[in-house]
C-alpha positions as CSV (number, residue, x, y, z in Angstrom):
1,M,16.5,21.3,1.9
2,T,15.9,21.8,5.5
3,A,13.3,20.3,8.0
4,S,11.2,23.5,7.7
5,D,10.7,22.9,4.0
6,I,8.9,19.6,4.5
7,E,5.2,20.0,4.5
8,V,3.3,17.6,6.8
9,L,-0.3,16.7,6.2
10,S,-2.9,15.1,8.4
11,C,-6.2,13.3,7.8
12,A,-7.4,14.2,11.3
13,P,-9.7,17.1,10.2
14,G,-11.5,14.8,7.9
15,F,-12.3,12.2,10.5
16,R,-13.5,14.7,13.3
17,Y,-17.2,14.1,12.8
18,L,-16.7,10.3,12.3
19,V,-14.9,10.1,15.6
20,A,-17.4,12.3,17.4
21,E,-20.4,10.1,16.0
22,M,-18.5,6.9,17.1
23,T,-17.9,8.3,20.5
24,L,-21.4,9.3,21.1
25,G,-22.6,5.8,19.9
26,L,-20.3,4.0,22.3
27,I,-21.5,6.1,25.1
28,L,-25.1,5.5,24.5
29,S,-24.5,1.9,23.9
30,G,-22.7,1.6,27.3
31,V,-25.4,3.5,29.0
32,R,-28.2,1.4,27.6
33,S,-26.3,-1.9,28.0
34,A,-27.0,-2.6,24.3
35,V,-24.0,-4.9,23.8
36,D,-24.9,-7.1,26.9
37,E,-28.6,-7.3,25.6
38,H,-27.3,-8.2,22.1
39,E,-25.2,-11.2,23.6
40,R,-28.2,-12.4,25.6
41,F,-30.8,-12.3,22.8
42,P,-29.5,-15.3,20.7
43,R,-29.5,-17.4,23.9
44,G,-33.2,-16.5,24.5
45,V,-32.5,-14.6,27.7
46,V,-34.4,-11.3,27.5
47,R,-34.6,-8.8,30.2
48,V,-37.7,-6.7,30.3
49,D,-37.4,-3.4,32.3
50,C,-40.6,-1.4,32.1
């Protein structure tokens, strides 16, 4: 048996849409400051931008 006889498999193709969706969600969250607002809300500090 040689190294060229070993078949290597990857799960990367199965996760491509999940990774793309997670990336989009993180970008939108950062742009909208969603995490910061989530941290302020339980303390009763709400920012209103209209």
